[in-house]
C-alpha positions in Angstrom: 46.6 133.0 8.2 43.0 134.0 8.0 41.2 133.8 4.7 40.3 137.5 5.1 43.8 138.3 3.9 43.5 136.3 0.7 42.7 139.3 -1.5 43.7 137.7 -4.7 40.9 135.2 -4.3 38.4 138.1 -4.7 40.1 139.8 -7.6 38.8 138.5 -11.0 39.5 141.5 -13.2 42.9 141.3 -14.9 43.3 137.5 -14.5 43.1 135.0 -17.3 41.6 131.5 -17.0 42.2 129.4 -20.1 39.4 126.8 -20.5 39.3 126.6 -24.3 35.6 127.5 -24.5 33.9 129.2 -27.5 34.0 132.5 -25.6 37.8 132.2 -25.3 38.1 131.5 -29.1 36.1 134.5 -30.2 37.9 137.3 -32.1 38.9 139.9 -29.4 37.5 142.7 -31.6 34.1 141.2 -31.8 34.2 140.0 -28.2 34.9 143.6 -26.9 32.2 145.0 -29.2 29.7 142.5 -27.9 30.5 143.2 -24.3 30.3 147.0 -24.8 26.8 146.5 -26.3 25.7 144.5 -23.3 27.1 146.9 -20.8 25.4 149.9 -22.5 22.1 148.0 -22.4 22.6 147.3 -18.7 23.3 151.0 -18.1 20.1 152.0 -19.8 17.8 149.2 -18.4 15.9 150.4 -15.4 13.4 147.6 -14.7 13.5 144.8 -12.2 12.7 142.0 -14.7 15.1 143.4 -17.3 18.0 143.4 -14.8 17.1 139.9 -13.5 17.2 138.8 -17.2 20.6 140.4 -17.4 21.9 138.5 -14.3 20.6 135.2 -15.8 22.4 136.1 -19.0 25.7 136.7 -17.1 25.4 133.3 -15.3 24.8 131.8 -18.8 28.0 133.4 -20.1 29.9 131.9 -17.2 28.5 128.5 -18.1 29.4 128.6 -21.8 32.8 130.0 -21.1 33.4 127.0 -18.7 34.4 129.4 -15.9 33.1 128.5 -12.4 30.5 130.9 -11.2 32.3 131.4 -7.9 34.9 133.5 -9.7 32.2 136.0 -10.5 30.7 135.9 -7.0 34.2 136.4 -5.5 34.6 139.4 -7.7 31.6 141.0 -6.1 32.8 140.7 -2.5 35.3 143.7 -2.6 32.5 145.9 -4.0 29.9 145.1 -1.4 30.8 148.0 1.0 30.7 150.5 -1.9 27.3 149.1 -3.1 25.9 149.4 0.4 27.2 153.0 0.8 25.8 154.0 -2.6 22.5 152.3 -1.9 22.1 154.2 1.4 23.0 157.5 -0.2 20.5 156.9 -3.0 17.8 155.9 -0.6 18.2 159.0 1.6 18.9 161.7 -1.0 17.3 160.6 -4.2 13.7 160.6 -3.0 13.1 164.1 -4.3 14.6 163.3 -7.7 12.9 159.9 -8.2 9.4 161.3 -8.3 6.4 159.1 -8.4 5.2 156.1 -6.5 4.1 155.8 -2.9 5.8 157.8 -0.2 6.9 155.5 2.6 8.8 157.9 4.8 9.4 161.7 4.7 11.4 163.8 7.1 13.0 167.1 6.0 15.0 166.5 2.9 14.9 162.7 3.4 12.2 161.2 1.3 11.8 157.4 0.7 9.5 156.4 -2.1 8.8 153.3 -4.1 10.7 154.9 -7.0 13.8 155.6 -4.9 13.7 152.0 -3.6 13.5 150.8 -7.2 16.4 153.0 -8.1 18.5 151.5 -5.3 17.7 147.9 -6.2 18.2 148.5 -10.0 21.6 150.3 -9.3 22.8 147.4 -7.1 21.8 144.9 -9.8 23.6 146.9 -12.4 26.8 146.8 -10.3 26.6 143.1 -10.0 26.0 142.6 -13.8 28.9 144.9 -14.8 31.2 143.1 -12.4 30.1 139.7 -13.8 30.6 140.9 -17.4 34.0 142.4 -16.7 35.0 139.1 -15.0 33.9 137.0 -17.9 35.7 139.3 -20.4 39.1 139.4 -18.5 39.0 135.7 -17.5 38.4 134.6 -21.1 40.7 137.1 -22.8 44.4 137.4 -22.3 46.1 140.8 -21.8 47.7 140.6 -25.3 44.3 139.9 -26.9 42.7 142.8 -25.0 45.4 145.2 -26.3 45.1 144.1 -29.9 41.3 144.0 -29.9 41.0 147.4 -28.3 43.6 148.8 -30.7 41.7 147.4 -33.8 38.3 148.7 -32.6 39.7 152.2 -32.0 41.7 152.2 -35.2 39.4 154.6 -37.1 40.2 157.3 -34.5 43.8 157.4 -35.7 42.5 159.5 -38.6 41.8 162.3 -36.1 45.3 162.0 -34.5 44.0 160.1 -31.5 46.8 158.0 -29.8 45.0 154.7 -30.2 48.0 152.4 -29.4 49.0 154.4 -26.3 45.4 154.5 -25.0 45.0 150.7 -25.5 48.3 150.1 -23.8 47.5 152.2 -20.8 44.1 150.6 -20.3 45.6 147.1 -20.6 48.4 147.8 -18.2 45.9 149.2 -15.7 43.8 146.1 -15.9 46.8 143.8 -15.7 48.1 145.6 -12.6 44.9 145.1 -10.6 45.8 141.5 -9.5 49.4 142.5 -9.1 48.6 145.3 -6.6 46.1 143.0 -4.8 48.9 140.5 -4.3 51.3 143.2 -3.0 48.6 144.5 -0.6 47.9 141.0 0.6 51.6 140.6 1.5 51.7 143.9 3.4 48.5 143.1 5.3 49.9 139.6 6.3 53.2 141.2 7.3 51.6 143.8 9.5 49.0 141.4 10.9 51.9 139.2 12.1 53.1 142.2 14.0 49.8 142.8 15.7 48.0 145.1 13.3 44.2 144.9 13.3 42.4 145.3 10.0 38.9 144.6 11.4 38.8 141.3 9.6 35.6 139.3 10.0 33.5 142.4 10.6 32.8 143.8 7.1 30.1 146.2 8.5 32.8 148.2 10.3 33.4 150.1 7.1 34.8 153.4 8.7 37.1 151.5 11.1 38.4 149.2 8.4 39.1 152.2 6.2 41.2 153.8 9.0 43.0 150.5 9.6 44.0 150.5 5.9 45.8 153.9 6.0 49.2 152.5 7.2 49.6 150.4 4.1 48.6 153.0 1.6 52.0 154.7 1.4 53.9 151.5 1.1 51.5 150.4 -1.6 52.2 153.6 -3.5 55.9 153.0 -3.2 55.5 149.5 -4.6 53.3 150.8 -7.4 56.0 153.4 -8.4 58.7 150.7 -8.2 56.6 148.4 -10.4 56.0 151.2 -12.9 59.7 152.0 -13.1 60.5 148.4 -13.7 58.0 148.3 -16.5 59.5 151.4 -18.1 63.0 150.0 -18.0 61.7 146.7 -19.5 60.0 148.5 -22.3 63.0 150.7 -23.0 65.3 147.6 -23.0 63.1 146.3 -25.8 63.5 149.6 -27.7 59.9 150.6 -27.2 59.3 154.1 -28.7 55.9 155.8 -28.1 54.1 156.8 -31.2 56.4 154.9 -33.6 55.0 153.2 -36.6 54.7 149.4 -36.0 53.8 146.3 -38.0 51.2 144.0 -36.5 52.3 140.7 -35.1 48.7 139.4 -34.7 46.3 139.4 -37.6 42.7 138.5 -36.8 40.2 137.1 -39.3 36.6 137.1 -38.3 34.6 133.8 -38.4 30.9 133.1 -38.4 30.9 132.6 -34.6 32.1 136.2 -34.2 29.2 137.6 -36.2 26.9 135.4 -34.2 28.2 136.8 -31.0 27.5 140.3 -32.1 24.0 139.4 -33.2 23.3 137.6 -29.9 24.5 140.6 -27.9 22.1 142.9 -29.9 19.2 140.5 -29.5 19.8 140.2 -25.7 20.0 144.0 -25.4 16.8 144.4 -27.4 15.1 141.9 -25.1 16.3 143.8 -22.0 15.2 147.2 -23.3 12.5 146.6 -25.9 10.0 144.3 -24.2 7.6 146.2 -21.9 8.4 144.3 -18.7 
């Protein structure tokens, strides 16, 4: 079977790769906070050198977490068509918004300037950086740790009646189901390909045609998603899960010096990205 159908190889979000690195051993509360700080800095940074520095930082995170860099690169592959479409739209229609710089081409409402090109390149680099960071976070943190860490970080919102536990549970289930749905979609594509279906494999530039070819598996995939959700509901009910009920905490985290160092490093890296006049 062609490697084009191996979707799970290109899905890094929602999977866990235990390597025992220092990133894996960080307190999930501090780890989530550090990654949020870095992602916010990436969202604000709008310079070439700043984003190149962010990419280097992401590669460094893969190294110290002992996760092969090809996991991060494989996570980018499914997003390439969306990045290309977004880049084309920005290049064609953002010229009038991104004022300044030299005008390279202008025809009607289409205006390509040096600023619009900078916007396209910076946006593409931001996508890559966010995917890298998300991959490092989920590959180095188990689903249980993500749930507990998110619940602890959002704990103060309980004072304003925000359903912190339910929100953390929903986000965690959504992340965990990404590789599950990829596996189910892979099975359907292989089954239909064995019956002669053509998904335009090997020709990634045929974005419109490949989208049309995917329509026949959308409805079966929704059926599988609903069946999986029902199984999850039954499993939770069998364990006497009651939404909103008061619970004791099984996992108790205690911050160590390395956790505070991680926060300080994330702030310093963000300051370097944003503060230095590149």
